[in-house]
C-alpha positions, 0 to 999 in steps of 0.5 A: 500500500505504501508503495502504491501511495509513493508511486501516486505522489511521484506522479502527482507532485510534478504535475502539481508543481507545473500547474502552480507555476503556470496557473496565472497563464491559463485563460479564465473567463472574465467576470464583470462588475455592474458599474463597469457595464451599466450606463445610467442613460443607455443601460447595458448597451455594450453588446449593441456594437456586435448585433448584426441586425443593427448593422454592427461592424465589430466581431467578438472572439473567444479565448482561443482567438476565434470568432464566437459561435453559438450560445455565449454567456457572460457573468457578474462577479457575484455569479449572476448571469449578465448576458446570453446571446447567440453568435454567428461568426462573432456577431450576435443574432439574438440576446438577453442582458440581465441586471446583477439582481437577476432581472431582465435588462433587455431582450433583443430578437429577430422578427423576420429577415428585415425587422427586429425588436428590442425591449429594455426594462427598469431594474424593477422589471417595468418597461423602459424602452420598446424599439422596432427596427427595420434594417437597422433603422428605428421604425417605432420607439416608445420610452416610458417613465419609471411611473409607467407613463409614456415619455416619448414616441416616434414612428418612421416609414420604411425609408427612415422618414419620421412621421410622428415624434411626440414627448410627454411630461411625467404627469402624462400631458403632452410636452411636444408634438411633431407630425407630418403635414406635407410629406412631399415637401417634408413639412411638419406641424410642431407644437410645444406645451406648457406643463399645465397643458396649454400651447407654448409654441406652434408652427411649421418645420421644414427639413433643410438639406443644407443644415441637415436639420428641421427649420422654422418656415411660415407663421410661428406663434408663442403663448404664455401659460395663460394662453395669451399670444406673446409673439407672431412671426413669419419665417422663411427657411429658418430665418425670420422675415416678418414680425407681426407681434 
C-alpha cells in the first residue's frame, strides 16, 4: 500500500508543481462588475456594437482567438448571469442582458429577415424602452417613465422618414408634438406645451438639406401659460422675415 501511495505522489507532485507555476497563464473567463457595464442613460448597451441586425461592424472572439459561435454567456462577479446571446461568426443574432439582481435588462430578437425588436426594462422589471427596427433603422420607439407613463414616441416609414415624434411630461400631458403635414415637401406641424397643458409654441418645420436639420418656415406663434399670444412671426427657411407681434 505504501508503495502504491509513493508511486501516486511521484506522479502527482510534478504535475502539481507545473500547474502552480503556470496557473496565472491559463485563460479564465472574465467576470464583470455592474458599474463597469451599466450606463445610467443607455443601460447595458455594450453588446449593441456586435448585433448584426443593427448593422454592427465589430466581431467578438473567444479565448482561443476565434470568432464566437453559438450560445455565449457572460457573468457578474457575484455569479449572476449578465448576458446570453447567440453568435454567428462573432456577431450576435439574438440576446438577453440581465441586471446583477437577476432581472431582465433587455431582450433583443429577430422578427423576420428585415425587422427586429428590442425591449429594455427598469431594474424593477417595468418597461423602459420598446424599439422596432427595420434594417437597422428605428421604425417605432416608445420610452416610458419609471411611473409607467409614456415619455416619448416616434414612428418612421420604411425609408427612415419620421412621421410622428411626440414627448410627454411625467404627469402624462403632452410636452411636444411633431407630425407630418406635407410629406412631399417634408413639412411638419410642431407644437410645444406648457406643463399645465396649454400651447407654448406652434408652427411649421421644414427639413433643410443644407443644415441637415428641421427649420422654422411660415407663421410661428408663442403663448404664455395663460394662453395669451406673446409673439407672431413669419419665417422663411429658418430665418425670420416678418414680425407681426
